C-alpha positions in Angstrom: 111.2 88.2 96.8 112.4 90.1 93.7 109.9 92.3 92.0 107.1 92.2 94.7 105.5 95.4 95.8 103.0 95.8 98.6 100.9 98.8 99.8 99.6 99.3 103.3 97.1 101.8 104.2 93.3 102.7 104.4 91.1 100.7 102.2 90.2 103.5 99.9 94.1 104.2 99.3 95.2 100.5 98.8 92.3 99.5 96.6 93.6 101.7 93.9 96.9 100.1 94.1 95.1 96.5 94.1 93.5 97.4 90.7 97.1 97.9 89.3 98.2 94.5 90.4 100.1 95.5 93.6 99.6 93.3 96.7 97.2 95.5 99.0 96.9 95.2 102.6 94.3 97.4 104.1 94.8 98.8 107.7 92.1 100.5 109.7 94.4 102.4 112.1 98.0 102.9 113.2 98.1 99.7 115.4 97.0 97.5 112.5 99.2 99.1 110.1 102.2 98.5 112.3 101.3 94.8 112.6 100.6 94.5 108.7 103.8 96.2 108.0 105.9 93.9 110.1 104.1 90.9 108.6 104.6 91.8 104.9 108.1 93.1 105.4 109.4 89.5 105.2 107.8 89.0 101.8 107.9 92.2 99.9 111.2 94.1 99.2 109.3 97.2 98.5 106.2 98.3 100.6 104.3 101.7 100.1 102.9 103.1 103.2 100.2 105.6 103.4 101.6 109.0 104.8 99.1 109.2 107.5 100.4 105.9 109.0 104.1 106.6 108.1 104.3 109.6 110.4 103.2 107.8 113.6 105.4 104.7 112.7 108.7 106.5 112.4 110.3 104.2 115.0 109.5 101.3 113.1 110.4 102.8 109.8 113.9 103.8 111.3 114.4 100.1 112.0 113.6 99.1 108.5 115.9 101.9 107.2 119.0 100.1 108.8 118.4 97.1 106.6 118.6 96.6 102.8 115.0 95.3 102.7 112.5 96.2 102.6 112.4 99.6 101.2 109.5 101.4 103.0 108.1 104.4 100.9 105.5 106.9 102.4 102.8 107.7 99.9 100.7 110.8 100.0 96.8 110.1 100.5 95.5 113.6 100.7 94.9 113.5 104.4 98.5 114.3 105.6 101.0 116.3 103.5 104.8 116.8 103.8 106.0 113.8 105.7 106.6 111.8 102.6 108.4 114.6 100.8 110.4 115.2 103.9 111.4 111.4 104.3 112.2 111.1 100.6 114.5 114.2 100.9 116.3 113.1 104.0 116.9 109.7 102.6 118.2 111.1 99.3 120.6 113.5 101.3 121.8 110.6 103.3 122.4 108.4 100.4 123.9 111.0 98.1 125.2 113.7 100.3 123.2 116.3 98.3 119.5 117.3 97.7 119.0 116.6 93.9 115.3 116.7 93.7 114.0 119.6 95.9 116.7 122.2 96.2 114.7 124.3 98.6 
């Protein structure tokens, strides 16, 4: 499982990652993103998830957050803004006890 990275999101988002050699899994909607994320979580230690699907799937992300793997990271796609930054900020504060990136 070491070194494997996947991305889940709309086709136009994941195709860019696929060109860079990342395993791409297109999802047409939140439901298919949920199913795909559950499936790839067993094989990929790092999964990027488009921000517009990450916000509605918070319940699933919370369960993944309780385990060491996979690490699921929301990525901005231009359609939604702010969720990925807030997620990263919260995760870093929980892990380190301080906000070392944003300091807002």
